[in-house]
C-alpha positions as CSV (number, residue, x, y, z in Angstrom):
1,X,-28.7,-20.9,41.0
2,X,-31.0,-18.0,41.0
3,X,-31.3,-16.4,37.1
4,X,-29.5,-12.9,36.9
5,X,-31.6,-9.9,37.1
6,X,-32.4,-8.6,33.3
7,X,-34.5,-6.1,31.5
8,X,-37.8,-7.0,29.6
9,X,-39.1,-4.4,26.9
10,X,-42.7,-5.0,26.7
11,X,-44.6,-3.6,23.9
12,X,-48.4,-2.5,25.0
13,X,-51.5,-2.0,22.9
14,X,-51.5,1.5,21.1
15,X,-55.0,1.5,21.4
16,X,-57.0,-1.8,21.6
17,X,-56.8,-3.6,24.8
18,X,-57.0,-6.8,23.6
19,X,-53.8,-6.5,21.3
20,X,-51.8,-7.5,24.9
21,X,-50.4,-10.9,23.6
22,X,-50.4,-13.7,26.5
23,X,-46.6,-13.4,26.7
24,X,-46.8,-9.9,27.8
25,X,-49.3,-10.4,30.2
26,X,-47.1,-13.6,31.4
27,X,-43.8,-11.1,31.8
28,X,-45.9,-8.5,33.7
29,X,-46.9,-10.4,36.2
30,X,-43.5,-12.4,37.2
31,X,-41.2,-9.3,36.6
32,X,-40.4,-7.9,40.0
33,X,-40.9,-4.3,39.0
34,X,-42.6,-2.6,36.1
35,X,-41.0,0.5,34.8
36,X,-43.7,2.8,33.0
37,X,-44.5,6.1,32.2
38,X,-47.4,6.4,33.9
39,X,-48.4,4.4,36.7
40,X,-52.0,5.0,37.1
41,X,-52.7,4.2,33.1
42,X,-50.4,1.2,33.2
43,X,-51.9,0.4,36.7
44,X,-55.1,0.3,34.4
45,X,-53.8,-1.6,31.5
46,X,-52.7,-4.6,34.2
47,X,-56.0,-4.5,36.1
48,X,-57.6,-5.3,32.8
49,X,-55.4,-8.1,31.7
50,X,-56.0,-9.5,35.3
51,X,-52.2,-9.0,36.3
52,X,-51.5,-8.1,39.8
53,X,-48.0,-6.4,39.3
54,X,-45.3,-7.0,42.6
55,X,-44.1,-3.1,42.2
56,X,-44.8,-0.4,39.8
57,X,-42.0,2.8,39.2
58,X,-42.3,5.7,37.2
59,X,-39.6,6.4,34.5
60,X,-40.8,8.8,31.7
61,X,-39.6,11.5,29.7
62,X,-38.6,13.9,32.2
63,X,-36.7,11.4,35.2
64,X,-35.2,8.5,32.8
65,X,-31.8,9.6,33.3
66,X,-32.0,10.1,37.0
67,X,-33.9,6.6,37.3
68,X,-31.2,4.6,35.6
69,X,-29.1,4.1,38.7
70,X,-31.8,2.9,40.3
71,X,-33.2,0.2,37.5
72,X,-29.3,-0.9,37.6
73,X,-29.2,-1.6,41.1
74,X,-32.5,-3.9,41.0
75,X,-30.9,-5.8,38.1
76,X,-27.5,-6.2,40.0
77,X,-29.7,-7.5,43.2
78,X,-30.9,-10.2,40.6
79,X,-34.5,-8.5,39.8
80,X,-36.2,-8.6,36.4
81,X,-37.3,-5.3,35.4
82,X,-40.1,-5.1,32.8
83,X,-40.0,-1.9,31.0
84,X,-43.7,-0.7,29.2
85,X,-44.8,2.9,28.0
86,X,-48.3,4.4,27.4
87,X,-48.4,2.9,24.1
88,X,-46.5,0.7,21.8
89,X,-42.8,-0.6,22.0
90,X,-40.8,1.2,24.5
91,X,-37.5,3.3,23.2
92,X,-39.3,4.0,20.2
93,X,-40.3,7.9,20.3
94,X,-40.8,6.7,23.6
95,X,-38.4,6.1,27.2
96,X,-36.5,3.1,27.1
97,X,-33.5,4.1,25.0
98,X,-31.5,5.3,27.9
99,X,-32.3,2.0,30.1
100,X,-31.3,-0.1,27.4
101,X,-27.9,1.3,26.7
102,X,-27.1,1.4,30.6
103,X,-28.1,-2.1,30.9
104,X,-26.3,-3.5,27.7
105,X,-23.2,-1.4,28.8
106,X,-23.4,-2.7,32.4
107,X,-23.6,-6.5,31.0
108,X,-27.2,-7.1,32.0
109,X,-29.5,-8.9,29.2
110,X,-32.1,-7.2,27.5
111,X,-35.1,-9.2,26.1
112,X,-38.0,-8.4,24.4
113,X,-41.6,-9.2,24.2
114,X,-42.9,-7.7,20.6
115,X,-46.2,-6.4,20.0
116,X,-47.9,-3.1,18.5
117,X,-46.1,-0.4,17.1
118,X,-47.9,2.8,15.7
119,X,-45.3,3.2,13.0
120,X,-45.3,-0.3,11.4
121,X,-49.0,-0.2,11.8
122,X,-49.4,2.7,10.1
123,X,-46.6,1.7,7.3
124,X,-48.5,-1.7,6.5
125,X,-51.7,0.1,6.1
126,X,-50.5,3.1,3.8
127,X,-50.2,1.5,0.5
128,X,-47.1,2.7,-0.1
129,X,-43.8,0.8,-0.5
130,X,-42.7,-1.2,2.6
131,X,-39.8,-2.7,1.4
132,X,-37.5,0.1,2.7
133,X,-38.8,2.7,4.7
134,X,-37.0,5.4,7.1
135,X,-38.7,5.8,10.5
136,X,-38.2,10.0,11.6
137,X,-40.0,10.0,14.8
138,X,-40.7,13.4,15.1
139,X,-39.3,16.4,13.4
140,X,-37.4,19.3,15.1
141,X,-39.8,22.0,16.4
142,X,-38.3,24.8,14.8
143,X,-35.0,26.7,14.0
144,X,-32.3,25.1,11.7
145,X,-32.8,21.4,12.9
146,X,-36.0,21.2,11.4
147,X,-35.1,23.1,8.0
148,X,-31.8,20.7,8.0
149,X,-34.2,17.7,8.5
150,X,-36.7,18.7,6.1
151,X,-34.1,19.3,3.3
152,X,-32.7,15.7,4.1
153,X,-36.2,14.1,3.7
154,X,-36.3,15.5,0.2
155,X,-33.9,13.3,-1.3
156,X,-34.8,10.3,0.6
157,X,-35.9,7.6,-1.7
158,X,-36.9,5.1,0.7
159,X,-40.8,5.5,2.4
160,X,-41.1,8.0,5.4
161,X,-42.4,7.2,8.3
162,X,-42.8,10.5,11.3
163,X,-45.0,10.8,14.2
164,X,-47.0,14.3,15.0
165,X,-49.2,16.1,17.4
166,X,-52.7,17.0,16.5
167,X,-51.8,20.6,17.1
168,X,-48.9,20.7,15.0
169,X,-50.0,18.6,12.1
170,X,-51.2,21.3,9.8
171,X,-47.7,23.1,10.0
172,X,-45.9,20.1,9.8
173,X,-48.0,19.1,6.1
174,X,-47.1,22.5,5.0
175,X,-43.8,22.5,5.5
176,X,-43.5,19.0,4.1
177,X,-45.4,20.1,1.1
178,X,-42.7,23.3,0.4
179,X,-40.0,20.9,1.0
180,X,-40.5,17.4,-0.7
181,X,-43.8,18.8,-3.3
182,X,-47.3,18.9,-3.1
183,X,-48.1,15.9,-5.3
184,X,-45.8,13.4,-2.9
185,X,-48.2,10.4,-2.1
186,X,-48.9,10.5,1.7
187,X,-51.2,8.3,4.2
188,X,-52.2,10.1,7.5
189,X,-53.2,7.6,10.0
190,X,-54.9,8.2,13.5
191,X,-56.3,6.3,16.2
192,X,-55.2,3.3,14.9
193,X,-57.0,-0.1,16.6
194,X,-59.1,2.3,18.1
195,X,-62.9,3.0,17.6
196,X,-62.5,5.8,15.5
197,X,-59.7,4.4,13.7
198,X,-58.8,6.4,10.4
199,X,-56.4,6.0,7.4
200,X,-56.4,8.7,4.6
201,X,-54.6,8.5,1.7
202,X,-54.3,11.5,-0.7
203,X,-50.9,13.5,-1.6
204,X,-49.3,16.3,0.5
205,X,-51.3,19.2,-1.3
206,X,-54.7,17.5,-0.6
207,X,-53.5,17.0,2.8
208,X,-52.4,20.4,3.7
209,X,-56.2,21.3,2.5
210,X,-58.1,18.9,4.5
211,X,-55.8,19.6,7.7
212,X,-57.0,23.3,7.2
213,X,-60.8,22.3,6.8
214,X,-60.9,20.2,10.2
215,X,-59.7,19.9,13.9
216,X,-57.2,16.9,13.8
217,X,-57.7,14.9,17.1
218,X,-55.0,12.2,18.2
219,X,-51.7,11.5,17.6
220,X,-50.8,10.9,13.9
221,X,-48.4,8.8,12.0
222,X,-47.7,10.1,8.7
223,X,-46.5,7.8,5.8
224,X,-44.5,9.8,2.8
225,X,-43.7,8.3,-0.2
226,X,-39.9,8.2,-0.9
227,X,-38.1,10.5,-3.7
228,X,-38.2,9.3,-7.1
229,X,-34.4,8.3,-8.1
230,X,-32.5,11.3,-9.6
231,X,-32.6,11.5,-13.3
232,X,-29.8,9.7,-15.3
233,X,-27.7,12.1,-16.9
234,X,-25.9,10.9,-20.0
235,X,-22.6,11.7,-21.7
236,X,-24.0,13.8,-24.8
237,X,-26.0,16.0,-22.3
238,X,-22.7,16.5,-20.3
239,X,-20.7,17.1,-23.2
240,X,-23.2,19.7,-25.0
241,X,-23.2,21.4,-21.5
242,X,-19.5,21.4,-21.7
243,X,-19.1,23.1,-25.1
244,X,-22.0,25.6,-24.2
245,X,-20.0,27.0,-21.1
246,X,-16.9,26.9,-22.9
247,X,-18.3,28.7,-25.9
248,X,-19.4,31.2,-23.4
249,X,-15.8,31.9,-22.6
250,X,-15.3,29.9,-19.5
251,X,-11.7,28.2,-18.8
252,X,-12.3,24.6,-19.1
253,X,-11.6,24.5,-15.4
254,X,-14.5,26.1,-14.6
255,X,-16.8,24.3,-17.1
256,X,-16.1,21.5,-15.3
257,X,-17.0,22.9,-12.4
258,X,-20.0,24.6,-13.2
259,X,-21.5,21.4,-15.1
260,X,-20.5,19.0,-12.3
261,X,-22.5,21.0,-9.8
262,X,-25.4,21.6,-12.2
263,X,-26.1,18.7,-13.3
264,X,-25.2,16.8,-10.1
265,X,-22.7,14.0,-11.6
266,X,-18.9,13.6,-10.8
267,X,-16.6,16.0,-11.4
268,X,-14.3,13.4,-12.6
269,X,-16.8,12.1,-15.2
270,X,-17.2,15.9,-16.5
271,X,-13.4,16.3,-16.8
272,X,-12.3,13.2,-18.5
273,X,-15.4,13.9,-21.1
274,X,-13.8,17.5,-21.4
275,X,-10.6,16.1,-22.1
276,X,-12.2,14.0,-24.7
277,X,-14.4,16.9,-26.5
278,X,-12.1,19.5,-26.6
279,X,-8.1,19.1,-27.2
280,X,-7.5,22.7,-26.6
281,X,-5.7,23.2,-23.3
282,X,-7.8,26.3,-21.8
283,X,-6.8,26.0,-18.1
């Protein structure tokens, strides 16, 4: 009995063609069709690997949604569809996510041939903590979506990994420095695995100054130090703050609300300390 159709996500080199693993070569050669962002670029990659693909079909940002039906039709016919992007792992800030969701919802198996990833490569080369990290992809380009994302990142304690295009690098670094603080350690990687590979390390303020003196080239990966843990607020500080507010004429209820907000602690904790520190009912 023939094996049912299935989808295979195949990671491709982010620069150096020698990074295409042997298993990827085997899968691409055996696939009934290879879904790719750019048929010409993938064709050159396959030719360099000695692979004669049975067929190539373009699936990119602008047509992925409309191609889902055609890909599912191939899977129903028992075909193996390999999915690649121009560089790296499909579905990570690249096409592939919609195909995977549709295939799994339709009951088809999805397999992965792991390999290069710009985000992971930059992270491990950054010198910053790698035990816990969060991948943010590209920031929203403008509006409230961008400002809200930056505000959320300011408190994120995990190491941050972002992508950015060269023509937006300076602005993004400036926005990050303003939101996160210019002293935040960062690493900026570009041209990974290529001839002019570079990983620069410093602070956000230094990165902003550097970006203003050069013309960025190539796609960039930004790796940023996470925020420090919030300062521990002890009971004595809370009690002192409550006493100050009460002495200024605030009611206990208002004092509790103001102190909880100002120190960033739970209102219940402040209220319990207020009851213990002042028996008079000022509500």
